[in-house]
Backbone of each chain as nested JSON, in Angstrom:
{
  "chains": [
    {"id": "A", "residues": [
      {"number": 1, "name": "GLU", "atoms": {"N": [-34.607, -72.922, 34.875], "CA": [-35.224, -72.565, 36.129], "C": [-34.466, -71.19, 36.033]}},
      {"number": 2, "name": "MET", "atoms": {"N": [-35.512, -70.087, 36.379], "CA": [-35.406, -68.481, 36.101], "C": [-34.505, -68.091, 37.301]}},
      {"number": 3, "name": "PRO", "atoms": {"N": [-33.245, -68.131, 37.604], "CA": [-32.744, -66.984, 38.604], "C": [-33.688, -66.335, 39.215]}},
      {"number": 4, "name": "PRO", "atoms": {"N": [-33.29, -65.318, 40.242], "CA": [-34.061, -64.131, 41.289], "C": [-33.562, -63.334, 40.322]}},
      {"number": 5, "name": "LYS", "atoms": {"N": [-34.355, -62.253, 39.772], "CA": [-33.549, -60.165, 39.203], "C": [-32.883, -60.281, 39.837]}},
      {"number": 6, "name": "PRO", "atoms": {"N": [-31.951, -59.846, 39.638], "CA": [-30.748, -59.467, 40.409], "C": [-31.638, -57.838, 40.852]}},
      {"number": 7, "name": "ALA", "atoms": {"N": [-31.161, -56.867, 41.821], "CA": [-31.314, -56.039, 42.691], "C": [-30.922, -54.945, 41.288]}},
      {"number": 8, "name": "ARG", "atoms": {"N": [-29.312, -55.471, 40.795], "CA": [-28.491, -54.204, 40.229], "C": [-29.022, -54.327, 38.772]}},
      {"number": 9, "name": "LEU", "atoms": {"N": [-30.185, -55.221, 38.308], "CA": [-30.492, -55.058, 37.209], "C": [-30.817, -53.717, 36.171]}},
      {"number": 10, "name": "GLY", "atoms": {"N": [-31.531, -53.582, 36.765], "CA": [-32.572, -52.0, 36.11], "C": [-30.908, -51.485, 35.916]}},
      {"number": 11, "name": "LEU", "atoms": {"N": [-29.787, -50.603, 35.942], "CA": [-28.72, -49.925, 35.513], "C": [-28.499, -51.021, 33.444]}},
      {"number": 12, "name": "CYS", "atoms": {"N": [-28.245, -52.512, 34.1], "CA": [-27.736, -53.032, 33.521], "C": [-28.432, -52.934, 32.005]}},
      {"number": 13, "name": "ALA", "atoms": {"N": [-29.938, -53.002, 32.348], "CA": [-30.853, -53.254, 31.83], "C": [-31.073, -52.159, 30.405]}},
      {"number": 14, "name": "ALA", "atoms": {"N": [-30.691, -50.828, 30.747], "CA": [-30.828, -49.967, 30.2], "C": [-29.81, -49.663, 29.059]}},
      {"number": 15, "name": "CYS", "atoms": {"N": [-29.095, -50.39, 28.88], "CA": [-28.53, -50.992, 27.375], "C": [-28.517, -52.231, 26.604]}},
      {"number": 16, "name": "HIS", "atoms": {"N": [-28.429, -53.117, 28.029], "CA": [-28.509, -54.697, 27.526], "C": [-30.219, -55.45, 27.553]}},
      {"number": 17, "name": "GLY", "atoms": {"N": [-30.962, -54.714, 27.801], "CA": [-31.899, -55.104, 27.896], "C": [-32.386, -55.51, 29.156]}},
      {"number": 18, "name": "GLU", "atoms": {"N": [-33.481, -55.889, 30.102], "CA": [-33.827, -56.429, 30.918], "C": [-33.62, -58.379, 30.748]}},
      {"number": 19, "name": "HIS", "atoms": {"N": [-33.789, -58.389, 29.363], "CA": [-34.035, -59.538, 28.839], "C": [-32.666, -60.292, 27.942]}},
      {"number": 20, "name": "GLY", "atoms": {"N": [-31.739, -59.114, 28.123], "CA": [-30.176, -59.791, 27.512], "C": [-30.362, -59.043, 25.873]}},
      {"number": 21, "name": "MET", "atoms": {"N": [-31.714, -58.337, 25.417], "CA": [-31.329, -58.387, 24.158], "C": [-31.046, -56.623, 23.961]}},
      {"number": 22, "name": "ALA", "atoms": {"N": [-29.843, -56.505, 23.141], "CA": [-29.467, -54.702, 23.329], "C": [-30.568, -54.066, 23.135]}},
      {"number": 23, "name": "GLN", "atoms": {"N": [-30.217, -53.202, 23.905], "CA": [-31.28, -51.48, 23.516], "C": [-30.862, -50.796, 22.4]}},
      {"number": 24, "name": "ILE", "atoms": {"N": [-29.773, -50.5, 22.411], "CA": [-28.648, -49.503, 22.005], "C": [-27.406, -50.137, 20.986]}},
      {"number": 25, "name": "PRO", "atoms": {"N": [-26.808, -49.343, 19.655], "CA": [-26.041, -49.662, 18.866], "C": [-24.657, -49.523, 19.833]}},
      {"number": 26, "name": "GLY", "atoms": {"N": [-23.841, -50.705, 20.103], "CA": [-22.846, -50.72, 20.574], "C": [-22.791, -51.376, 21.475]}},
      {"number": 27, "name": "ALA", "atoms": {"N": [-23.737, -52.07, 22.047], "CA": [-24.071, -52.971, 23.152], "C": [-24.363, -54.019, 22.529]}},
      {"number": 28, "name": "PRO", "atoms": {"N": [-24.184, -55.156, 23.416], "CA": [-24.195, -56.407, 23.228], "C": [-25.187, -57.014, 23.6]}},
      {"number": 29, "name": "ASN", "atoms": {"N": [-25.815, -58.168, 22.752], "CA": [-26.859, -58.88, 23.588], "C": [-26.258, -59.717, 24.285]}},
      {"number": 30, "name": "LEU", "atoms": {"N": [-26.566, -60.263, 25.787], "CA": [-26.081, -61.179, 26.921], "C": [-27.12, -62.255, 26.947]}},
      {"number": 31, "name": "ALA", "atoms": {"N": [-28.352, -62.078, 26.081], "CA": [-29.33, -63.248, 26.264], "C": [-28.66, -64.822, 26.093]}},
      {"number": 32, "name": "GLY", "atoms": {"N": [-28.574, -65.713, 26.6], "CA": [-28.335, -66.912, 26.447], "C": [-26.361, -67.044, 26.707]}},
      {"number": 33, "name": "GLN", "atoms": {"N": [-25.723, -65.716, 26.522], "CA": [-24.198, -65.815, 26.672], "C": [-23.68, -67.011, 27.969]}},
      {"number": 34, "name": "ARG", "atoms": {"N": [-22.797, -67.843, 27.409], "CA": [-22.049, -68.733, 28.722], "C": [-21.962, -67.889, 29.999]}},
      {"number": 35, "name": "LEU", "atoms": {"N": [-22.29, -68.523, 31.075], "CA": [-22.192, -68.562, 32.508], "C": [-20.893, -67.426, 32.801]}},
      {"number": 36, "name": "ASP", "atoms": {"N": [-19.588, -68.789, 32.473], "CA": [-18.4, -68.526, 32.411], "C": [-17.845, -67.563, 31.883]}},
      {"number": 37, "name": "TYR", "atoms": {"N": [-18.384, -67.313, 30.468], "CA": [-17.614, -65.694, 29.955], "C": [-18.381, -64.621, 31.17]}},
      {"number": 38, "name": "LEU", "atoms": {"N": [-19.514, -64.331, 30.936], "CA": [-20.26, -63.523, 31.654], "C": [-19.661, -63.216, 32.909]}},
      {"number": 39, "name": "ARG", "atoms": {"N": [-19.76, -63.763, 33.597], "CA": [-18.762, -63.675, 35.157], "C": [-17.447, -63.54, 34.657]}},
      {"number": 40, "name": "GLU", "atoms": {"N": [-16.602, -63.408, 33.965], "CA": [-15.464, -63.646, 33.846], "C": [-15.102, -61.867, 33.274]}},
      {"number": 41, "name": "ALA", "atoms": {"N": [-16.097, -61.542, 32.337], "CA": [-16.689, -60.525, 31.56], "C": [-16.398, -59.717, 32.965]}},
      {"number": 42, "name": "LEU", "atoms": {"N": [-17.668, -59.58, 33.497], "CA": [-17.898, -58.453, 34.868], "C": [-16.541, -58.807, 35.473]}},
      {"number": 43, "name": "ARG", "atoms": {"N": [-15.854, -59.048, 35.712], "CA": [-15.095, -59.45, 37.075], "C": [-13.93, -58.315, 36.414]}},
      {"number": 44, "name": "GLN", "atoms": {"N": [-13.908, -58.793, 34.889], "CA": [-12.792, -57.916, 34.288], "C": [-13.406, -56.467, 33.94]}},
      {"number": 45, "name": "TYR", "atoms": {"N": [-14.322, -56.481, 33.561], "CA": [-14.864, -54.616, 33.626], "C": [-14.817, -54.315, 35.087]}},
      {"number": 46, "name": "ARG", "atoms": {"N": [-14.588, -54.999, 35.969], "CA": [-14.995, -54.203, 37.278], "C": [-13.263, -53.482, 38.062]}},
      {"number": 47, "name": "ASP", "atoms": {"N": [-12.464, -54.944, 37.74], "CA": [-10.899, -54.508, 37.597], "C": [-10.229, -53.728, 36.931]}},
      {"number": 48, "name": "GLY", "atoms": {"N": [-10.554, -53.416, 36.086], "CA": [-10.016, -53.007, 34.821], "C": [-9.233, -53.589, 34.099]}},
      {"number": 49, "name": "ARG", "atoms": {"N": [-9.034, -55.002, 34.27], "CA": [-8.5, -55.706, 33.342], "C": [-8.923, -55.194, 31.504]}},
      {"number": 50, "name": "ARG", "atoms": {"N": [-10.305, -55.758, 31.217], "CA": [-11.064, -55.197, 30.099], "C": [-11.439, -53.943, 30.815]}},
      {"number": 51, "name": "ASN", "atoms": {"N": [-10.337, -52.866, 29.971], "CA": [-10.608, -51.219, 30.461], "C": [-11.619, -50.406, 29.267]}},
      {"number": 52, "name": "VAL", "atoms": {"N": [-12.809, -50.588, 30.019], "CA": [-13.735, -49.917, 29.253], "C": [-14.429, -49.19, 30.434]}},
      {"number": 53, "name": "ALA", "atoms": {"N": [-14.157, -47.901, 29.996], "CA": [-14.962, -46.805, 31.451], "C": [-16.565, -46.475, 31.664]}},
      {"number": 54, "name": "LEU", "atoms": {"N": [-17.098, -46.568, 30.822], "CA": [-18.436, -47.404, 31.091], "C": [-18.839, -48.283, 31.715]}},
      {"number": 55, "name": "MET", "atoms": {"N": [-18.483, -49.309, 31.205], "CA": [-18.762, -50.826, 32.512], "C": [-18.275, -50.438, 33.645]}},
      {"number": 56, "name": "LYS", "atoms": {"N": [-17.25, -50.134, 33.896], "CA": [-15.937, -49.828, 34.948], "C": [-16.804, -49.151, 36.023]}},
      {"number": 57, "name": "ALA", "atoms": {"N": [-17.813, -48.061, 35.1], "CA": [-18.287, -46.831, 36.1], "C": [-19.752, -47.78, 35.988]}},
      {"number": 58, "name": "ALA", "atoms": {"N": [-20.578, -48.489, 35.569], "CA": [-21.824, -49.203, 35.508], "C": [-21.867, -49.736, 36.304]}},
      {"number": 59, "name": "ILE", "atoms": {"N": [-20.615, -50.662, 36.643], "CA": [-20.649, -51.649, 37.529], "C": [-20.144, -51.427, 39.203]}},
      {"number": 60, "name": "GLY", "atoms": {"N": [-19.31, -50.431, 39.273], "CA": [-18.522, -49.86, 40.432], "C": [-18.276, -51.144, 41.223]}},
      {"number": 61, "name": "PRO", "atoms": {"N": [-18.173, -50.722, 42.695], "CA": [-18.015, -51.591, 43.468], "C": [-18.236, -52.482, 43.987]}},
      {"number": 62, "name": "ILE", "atoms": {"N": [-18.919, -53.507, 43.058], "CA": [-19.58, -54.762, 43.278], "C": [-19.182, -56.022, 43.846]}},
      {"number": 63, "name": "SER", "atoms": {"N": [-19.665, -56.588, 44.08], "CA": [-18.935, -57.68, 44.947], "C": [-19.201, -59.077, 44.093]}},
      {"number": 64, "name": "ASP", "atoms": {"N": [-18.817, -60.354, 44.224], "CA": [-18.352, -61.282, 43.447], "C": [-19.946, -61.886, 43.268]}},
      {"number": 65, "name": "GLU", "atoms": {"N": [-20.507, -61.898, 44.211], "CA": [-21.905, -62.499, 44.514], "C": [-22.891, -61.777, 43.376]}},
      {"number": 66, "name": "GLU", "atoms": {"N": [-22.565, -60.449, 43.531], "CA": [-24.079, -59.683, 43.076], "C": [-23.421, -59.822, 41.879]}},
      {"number": 67, "name": "LEU", "atoms": {"N": [-21.927, -59.71, 41.343], "CA": [-21.676, -60.155, 39.851], "C": [-22.181, -61.389, 39.226]}},
      {"number": 68, "name": "ASP", "atoms": {"N": [-21.919, -62.37, 40.352], "CA": [-22.867, -63.699, 39.514], "C": [-23.886, -63.686, 39.646]}},
      {"number": 69, "name": "GLN", "atoms": {"N": [-24.745, -63.009, 40.228], "CA": [-26.056, -63.132, 40.261], "C": [-26.647, -62.359, 38.966]}},
      {"number": 70, "name": "LEU", "atoms": {"N": [-25.904, -61.287, 38.395], "CA": [-26.091, -60.529, 36.829], "C": [-25.825, -61.858, 35.47]}},
      {"number": 71, "name": "ALA", "atoms": {"N": [-25.058, -62.514, 35.491], "CA": [-23.985, -63.06, 34.897], "C": [-24.904, -63.935, 35.014]}},
      {"number": 72, "name": "ARG", "atoms": {"N": [-25.809, -65.163, 35.984], "CA": [-27.3, -66.205, 36.009], "C": [-27.94, -65.541, 35.745]}},
      {"number": 73, "name": "TRP", "atoms": {"N": [-28.645, -64.227, 35.573], "CA": [-29.667, -63.474, 35.314], "C": [-29.39, -63.93, 33.472]}},
      {"number": 74, "name": "TYR", "atoms": {"N": [-28.338, -63.248, 33.016], "CA": [-28.562, -63.194, 31.604], "C": [-28.121, -63.903, 30.819]}},
      {"number": 75, "name": "SER", "atoms": {"N": [-27.466, -65.124, 31.608], "CA": [-27.087, -66.222, 31.192], "C": [-28.653, -66.983, 30.475]}},
      {"number": 76, "name": "ALA", "atoms": {"N": [-29.403, -67.149, 31.686], "CA": [-30.514, -67.577, 31.254], "C": [-31.699, -67.077, 30.653]}},
      {"number": 77, "name": "GLN", "atoms": {"N": [-31.554, -65.972, 29.548], "CA": [-32.298, -65.75, 29.2], "C": [-32.514, -66.428, 28.166]}},
      {"number": 78, "name": "THR", "atoms": {"N": [-33.144, -65.874, 27.422], "CA": [-32.898, -66.956, 25.503], "C": [-33.09, -65.909, 24.471]}},
      {"number": 79, "name": "PRO", "atoms": {"N": [-32.251, -65.82, 23.589], "CA": [-32.01, -64.458, 22.899], "C": [-33.52, -64.742, 21.933]}},
      {"number": 80, "name": "VAL", "atoms": {"N": [-33.818, -63.421, 21.496], "CA": [-34.851, -63.486, 20.727], "C": [-34.392, -63.063, 19.4]}},
      {"number": 81, "name": "ALA", "atoms": {"N": [-35.083, -63.465, 17.851], "CA": [-34.526, -63.786, 17.113], "C": [-34.75, -62.171, 16.498]}},
      {"number": 82, "name": "PRO", "atoms": {"N": [-33.611, -61.586, 15.733], "CA": [-34.252, -60.538, 15.418], "C": [-35.057, -60.084, 14.08]}},
      {"number": 83, "name": "ARG", "atoms": {"N": [-35.789, -59.115, 14.283], "CA": [-37.01, -59.042, 13.317], "C": [-36.792, -58.787, 11.802]}},
      {"number": 84, "name": "PRO", "atoms": {"N": [-37.475, -59.583, 10.77], "CA": [-37.097, -59.345, 9.313], "C": [-36.572, -58.167, 9.047]}}
    ]},
    {"id": "B", "residues": [
      {"number": 1, "name": "GLU", "atoms": {"N": [-31.554, -63.904, 4.567], "CA": [-30.168, -64.34, 3.304], "C": [-28.766, -64.27, 4.333]}},
      {"number": 2, "name": "MET", "atoms": {"N": [-27.978, -66.151, 4.577], "CA": [-27.194, -66.489, 4.37], "C": [-25.85, -65.6, 3.913]}},
      {"number": 3, "name": "PRO", "atoms": {"N": [-24.781, -65.278, 4.779], "CA": [-23.435, -64.267, 4.034], "C": [-22.926, -65.474, 3.719]}},
      {"number": 4, "name": "PRO", "atoms": {"N": [-22.277, -65.207, 2.696], "CA": [-21.078, -66.015, 2.615], "C": [-19.818, -66.557, 3.703]}},
      {"number": 5, "name": "LYS", "atoms": {"N": [-19.681, -68.374, 3.666], "CA": [-18.696, -68.691, 4.376], "C": [-17.637, -68.322, 4.616]}},
      {"number": 6, "name": "PRO", "atoms": {"N": [-16.688, -67.189, 5.615], "CA": [-15.885, -66.679, 5.382], "C": [-14.637, -67.414, 5.256]}},
      {"number": 7, "name": "ALA", "atoms": {"N": [-13.658, -67.258, 3.982], "CA": [-12.557, -68.084, 4.073], "C": [-11.824, -68.506, 5.389]}},
      {"number": 8, "name": "ARG", "atoms": {"N": [-11.278, -67.57, 6.563], "CA": [-10.765, -67.481, 7.421], "C": [-11.479, -67.902, 8.724]}},
      {"number": 9, "name": "LEU", "atoms": {"N": [-12.682, -68.686, 8.227], "CA": [-13.802, -69.206, 9.547], "C": [-13.28, -70.518, 10.428]}},
      {"number": 10, "name": "GLY", "atoms": {"N": [-12.264, -71.346, 9.969], "CA": [-11.862, -72.307, 10.407], "C": [-11.46, -72.042, 11.995]}},
      {"number": 11, "name": "LEU", "atoms": {"N": [-10.108, -70.897, 11.701], "CA": [-9.43, -70.794, 12.986], "C": [-10.276, -70.091, 14.272]}},
      {"number": 12, "name": "CYS", "atoms": {"N": [-11.597, -69.553, 13.179], "CA": [-12.788, -69.19, 14.892], "C": [-13.747, -70.276, 15.034]}},
      {"number": 13, "name": "ALA", "atoms": {"N": [-13.848, -70.953, 14.539], "CA": [-14.754, -72.23, 14.629], "C": [-14.007, -72.953, 15.651]}},
      {"number": 14, "name": "ALA", "atoms": {"N": [-13.016, -73.221, 15.899], "CA": [-12.29, -73.979, 17.062], "C": [-12.99, -73.733, 17.696]}},
      {"number": 15, "name": "CYS", "atoms": {"N": [-12.79, -72.733, 18.501], "CA": [-13.592, -72.048, 20.072], "C": [-15.036, -71.769, 19.584]}},
      {"number": 16, "name": "HIS", "atoms": {"N": [-15.457, -70.741, 18.442], "CA": [-16.531, -70.521, 18.665], "C": [-17.789, -70.939, 17.688]}},
      {"number": 17, "name": "GLY", "atoms": {"N": [-16.738, -72.141, 17.419], "CA": [-18.177, -73.26, 16.991], "C": [-18.173, -72.676, 15.089]}},
      {"number": 18, "name": "GLU", "atoms": {"N": [-18.551, -73.07, 14.197], "CA": [-19.335, -72.842, 12.639], "C": [-20.149, -71.739, 12.673]}},
      {"number": 19, "name": "HIS", "atoms": {"N": [-20.962, -72.29, 14.081], "CA": [-22.168, -71.77, 13.758], "C": [-22.081, -70.445, 14.896]}},
      {"number": 20, "name": "GLY", "atoms": {"N": [-21.685, -70.443, 15.74], "CA": [-21.285, -69.322, 16.68], "C": [-21.438, -69.849, 17.977]}},
      {"number": 21, "name": "MET", "atoms": {"N": [-21.673, -71.166, 18.325], "CA": [-21.926, -71.846, 19.662], "C": [-20.444, -72.171, 20.181]}},
      {"number": 22, "name": "ALA", "atoms": {"N": [-20.839, -71.268, 21.314], "CA": [-18.465, -72.092, 22.214], "C": [-18.276, -72.917, 22.108]}},
      {"number": 23, "name": "GLN", "atoms": {"N": [-17.371, -73.362, 22.004], "CA": [-16.976, -75.14, 21.835], "C": [-15.924, -75.573, 23.019]}},
      {"number": 24, "name": "ILE", "atoms": {"N": [-15.571, -74.072, 24.058], "CA": [-14.817, -74.698, 24.89], "C": [-15.218, -73.244, 25.664]}},
      {"number": 25, "name": "PRO", "atoms": {"N": [-14.82, -73.85, 27.122], "CA": [-14.904, -72.769, 28.5], "C": [-14.123, -71.274, 28.134]}},
      {"number": 26, "name": "GLY", "atoms": {"N": [-14.956, -70.747, 28.631], "CA": [-14.333, -69.518, 28.335], "C": [-14.512, -68.196, 26.755]}},
      {"number": 27, "name": "ALA", "atoms": {"N": [-14.834, -69.269, 25.833], "CA": [-15.217, -68.408, 25.131], "C": [-16.776, -67.78, 24.391]}},
      {"number": 28, "name": "PRO", "atoms": {"N": [-16.792, -66.726, 23.931], "CA": [-18.017, -66.754, 24.313], "C": [-19.008, -67.185, 22.986]}},
      {"number": 29, "name": "ASN", "atoms": {"N": [-20.455, -67.288, 23.357], "CA": [-21.126, -67.44, 21.711], "C": [-21.017, -66.681, 20.615]}},
      {"number": 30, "name": "LEU", "atoms": {"N": [-21.443, -66.087, 19.811], "CA": [-21.711, -65.008, 18.828], "C": [-22.633, -65.532, 17.932]}},
      {"number": 31, "name": "ALA", "atoms": {"N": [-23.139, -66.505, 17.99], "CA": [-24.786, -66.746, 17.561], "C": [-25.398, -65.455, 17.671]}},
      {"number": 32, "name": "GLY", "atoms": {"N": [-25.847, -64.831, 16.24], "CA": [-26.786, -63.366, 16.417], "C": [-26.349, -62.564, 16.959]}},
      {"number": 33, "name": "GLN", "atoms": {"N": [-25.209, -62.502, 17.754], "CA": [-25.022, -61.049, 18.59], "C": [-24.885, -60.134, 17.472]}},
      {"number": 34, "name": "ARG", "atoms": {"N": [-24.871, -58.806, 17.748], "CA": [-24.825, -57.519, 17.117], "C": [-23.931, -57.601, 15.895]}},
      {"number": 35, "name": "LEU", "atoms": {"N": [-24.474, -57.077, 14.684], "CA": [-23.573, -57.026, 13.761], "C": [-21.973, -55.81, 14.317]}},
      {"number": 36, "name": "ASP", "atoms": {"N": [-22.746, -55.016, 14.565], "CA": [-21.951, -53.806, 15.237], "C": [-20.921, -53.883, 16.607]}},
      {"number": 37, "name": "TYR", "atoms": {"N": [-21.375, -54.649, 16.866], "CA": [-20.396, -55.142, 18.193], "C": [-19.584, -56.342, 17.886]}},
      {"number": 38, "name": "LEU", "atoms": {"N": [-20.26, -56.953, 16.764], "CA": [-19.133, -58.038, 16.367], "C": [-17.897, -57.121, 15.644]}},
      {"number": 39, "name": "ARG", "atoms": {"N": [-17.918, -56.299, 15.24], "CA": [-17.154, -55.972, 13.698], "C": [-16.652, -54.465, 14.981]}},
      {"number": 40, "name": "GLU", "atoms": {"N": [-16.956, -54.518, 15.996], "CA": [-15.946, -53.243, 16.747], "C": [-14.936, -54.352, 17.709]}},
      {"number": 41, "name": "ALA", "atoms": {"N": [-15.411, -55.674, 17.732], "CA": [-14.911, -56.115, 18.873], "C": [-13.577, -56.561, 18.071]}},
      {"number": 42, "name": "LEU", "atoms": {"N": [-13.75, -57.264, 16.84], "CA": [-13.001, -57.819, 15.915], "C": [-12.062, -56.502, 16.125]}},
      {"number": 43, "name": "ARG", "atoms": {"N": [-12.104, -55.49, 15.499], "CA": [-10.883, -54.526, 15.595], "C": [-10.481, -54.073, 16.496]}},
      {"number": 44, "name": "GLN", "atoms": {"N": [-11.066, -54.375, 17.559], "CA": [-10.414, -53.546, 18.951], "C": [-9.018, -55.18, 19.218]}},
      {"number": 45, "name": "TYR", "atoms": {"N": [-9.206, -56.335, 18.971], "CA": [-9.149, -57.162, 19.289], "C": [-7.32, -57.255, 18.041]}},
      {"number": 46, "name": "ARG", "atoms": {"N": [-8.12, -56.511, 16.957], "CA": [-6.899, -56.621, 16.012], "C": [-5.909, -56.052, 16.325]}},
      {"number": 47, "name": "ASP", "atoms": {"N": [-6.344, -54.275, 16.975], "CA": [-5.445, -53.312, 16.647], "C": [-4.953, -53.419, 18.292]}},
      {"number": 48, "name": "GLY", "atoms": {"N": [-4.989, -53.751, 19.152], "CA": [-4.646, -54.154, 20.596], "C": [-5.333, -53.596, 21.353]}},
      {"number": 49, "name": "ARG", "atoms": {"N": [-6.756, -52.824, 21.126], "CA": [-7.224, -52.021, 22.065], "C": [-7.591, -53.262, 23.229]}},
      {"number": 50, "name": "ARG", "atoms": {"N": [-8.345, -54.039, 22.741], "CA": [-9.002, -55.114, 23.825], "C": [-8.058, -56.17, 23.577]}},
      {"number": 51, "name": "ASN", "atoms": {"N": [-7.209, -56.337, 25.086], "CA": [-5.679, -56.524, 24.434], "C": [-6.34, -58.316, 24.886]}},
      {"number": 52, "name": "VAL", "atoms": {"N": [-6.349, -59.079, 24.494], "CA": [-6.261, -60.387, 24.484], "C": [-5.54, -61.451, 23.573]}},
      {"number": 53, "name": "ALA", "atoms": {"N": [-4.395, -61.519, 23.669], "CA": [-3.328, -62.076, 23.528], "C": [-3.767, -63.48, 22.191]}},
      {"number": 54, "name": "LEU", "atoms": {"N": [-4.556, -64.083, 22.8], "CA": [-5.172, -65.356, 21.52], "C": [-5.775, -64.57, 20.574]}},
      {"number": 55, "name": "MET", "atoms": {"N": [-6.709, -63.727, 20.798], "CA": [-7.519, -63.123, 20.046], "C": [-6.851, -62.111, 18.842]}},
      {"number": 56, "name": "LYS", "atoms": {"N": [-5.537, -61.621, 19.737], "CA": [-4.816, -60.767, 18.552], "C": [-4.216, -61.934, 17.858]}},
      {"number": 57, "name": "ALA", "atoms": {"N": [-3.407, -63.142, 18.115], "CA": [-2.579, -64.202, 17.567], "C": [-3.648, -64.344, 16.405]}},
      {"number": 58, "name": "ALA", "atoms": {"N": [-4.835, -64.902, 16.737], "CA": [-5.897, -65.951, 15.875], "C": [-6.299, -64.661, 14.824]}},
      {"number": 59, "name": "ILE", "atoms": {"N": [-6.531, -63.407, 14.652], "CA": [-7.153, -62.649, 14.035], "C": [-5.696, -62.184, 13.059]}},
      {"number": 60, "name": "GLY", "atoms": {"N": [-4.671, -62.195, 13.844], "CA": [-3.428, -61.676, 12.316], "C": [-3.751, -60.14, 12.09]}},
      {"number": 61, "name": "PRO", "atoms": {"N": [-2.849, -60.441, 10.739], "CA": [-3.128, -59.171, 10.15], "C": [-4.286, -58.678, 9.071]}},
      {"number": 62, "name": "ILE", "atoms": {"N": [-4.951, -58.929, 9.25], "CA": [-6.447, -59.031, 9.106], "C": [-7.343, -57.709, 8.413]}},
      {"number": 63, "name": "SER", "atoms": {"N": [-7.587, -57.342, 7.071], "CA": [-8.024, -56.756, 6.3], "C": [-9.58, -56.096, 6.899]}},
      {"number": 64, "name": "ASP", "atoms": {"N": [-9.92, -55.148, 7.223], "CA": [-11.073, -54.648, 7.675], "C": [-12.608, -55.841, 6.651]}},
      {"number": 65, "name": "GLU", "atoms": {"N": [-12.079, -56.151, 5.865], "CA": [-13.092, -56.499, 4.927], "C": [-13.44, -58.276, 5.193]}},
      {"number": 66, "name": "GLU", "atoms": {"N": [-12.389, -58.353, 5.083], "CA": [-12.448, -59.884, 5.859], "C": [-13.306, -59.895, 7.426]}},
      {"number": 67, "name": "LEU", "atoms": {"N": [-12.653, -58.928, 8.429], "CA": [-13.163, -58.353, 9.471], "C": [-14.805, -58.57, 9.092]}},
      {"number": 68, "name": "ASP", "atoms": {"N": [-14.963, -57.745, 8.246], "CA": [-16.552, -57.752, 7.989], "C": [-17.276, -59.088, 7.44]}},
      {"number": 69, "name": "GLN", "atoms": {"N": [-16.974, -59.722, 6.894], "CA": [-17.721, -61.09, 6.665], "C": [-17.516, -61.749, 8.035]}},
      {"number": 70, "name": "LEU", "atoms": {"N": [-16.473, -61.943, 8.851], "CA": [-16.537, -62.782, 9.833], "C": [-18.008, -62.343, 10.772]}},
      {"number": 71, "name": "ALA", "atoms": {"N": [-17.561, -60.827, 10.915], "CA": [-18.62, -60.166, 11.506], "C": [-19.801, -60.847, 11.153]}},
      {"number": 72, "name": "ARG", "atoms": {"N": [-20.012, -60.622, 9.926], "CA": [-21.437, -61.033, 9.161], "C": [-22.174, -62.15, 9.557]}},
      {"number": 73, "name": "TRP", "atoms": {"N": [-20.899, -63.263, 9.195], "CA": [-21.427, -64.451, 9.104], "C": [-22.101, -65.017, 10.423]}},
      {"number": 74, "name": "TYR", "atoms": {"N": [-21.079, -64.75, 12.072], "CA": [-21.813, -64.406, 12.791], "C": [-22.836, -64.348, 13.763]}},
      {"number": 75, "name": "SER", "atoms": {"N": [-23.161, -62.95, 13.22], "CA": [-23.935, -62.036, 13.66], "C": [-25.464, -62.953, 12.799]}},
      {"number": 76, "name": "ALA", "atoms": {"N": [-25.274, -63.739, 11.199], "CA": [-26.182, -64.347, 10.973], "C": [-26.744, -65.359, 11.036]}},
      {"number": 77, "name": "GLN", "atoms": {"N": [-25.912, -66.101, 12.319], "CA": [-26.253, -66.974, 12.823], "C": [-27.222, -67.276, 13.863]}},
      {"number": 78, "name": "THR", "atoms": {"N": [-27.844, -68.404, 13.668], "CA": [-29.503, -68.693, 15.013], "C": [-29.26, -69.21, 15.976]}},
      {"number": 79, "name": "PRO", "atoms": {"N": [-28.819, -68.468, 17.479], "CA": [-28.59, -69.273, 18.606], "C": [-29.272, -70.357, 18.92]}},
      {"number": 80, "name": "VAL", "atoms": {"N": [-28.436, -71.421, 19.549], "CA": [-29.213, -73.206, 19.853], "C": [-29.548, -72.485, 21.31]}},
      {"number": 81, "name": "ALA", "atoms": {"N": [-30.493, -73.379, 21.459], "CA": [-30.889, -73.417, 23.299], "C": [-30.005, -74.375, 23.615]}},
      {"number": 82, "name": "PRO", "atoms": {"N": [-29.622, -74.179, 25.12], "CA": [-28.63, -74.721, 25.49], "C": [-29.48, -76.385, 25.652]}},
      {"number": 83, "name": "ARG", "atoms": {"N": [-28.37, -77.393, 26.157], "CA": [-28.723, -78.806, 26.185], "C": [-29.689, -78.392, 27.71]}},
      {"number": 84, "name": "PRO", "atoms": {"N": [-30.861, -79.048, 28.289], "CA": [-31.097, -79.086, 29.697], "C": [-30.718, -79.838, 30.767]}}
    ]}
  ]
}
């Protein structure tokens, strides 16, 4: 079952794609990533434990609930095979 | 074309799986991840810019060439859909 589309998805999607396939070099694919990993990574970026200025700025002062919605969205996406 | 299996794959595989699907909570899937992202993440772990003691210990004093082999291996794997 696909989770509801998070309200804050647009900013994430600029680099990670709406469906979790990266749009730019340097950004990771997120589609199908483990939910626990995504949730913890987002918290670490927000709290500065994972020190990436771009991600801290992009995430901002987001609530745990909003982080959870984003993690659930991307974890639920299906990875797309790269073009040959 | 599948890259050759890296000599150091065994230690990575204990958590990330031989084919890049995580074996334990907290470890990310790596299958099909972008090559540039994996390569840079490994360098950051090795050099301490991404400060995760377990990963620094696991990677050790590895050469750029060995890092590249590991990144190529995992990037070339195909993600497996989760069990329903």
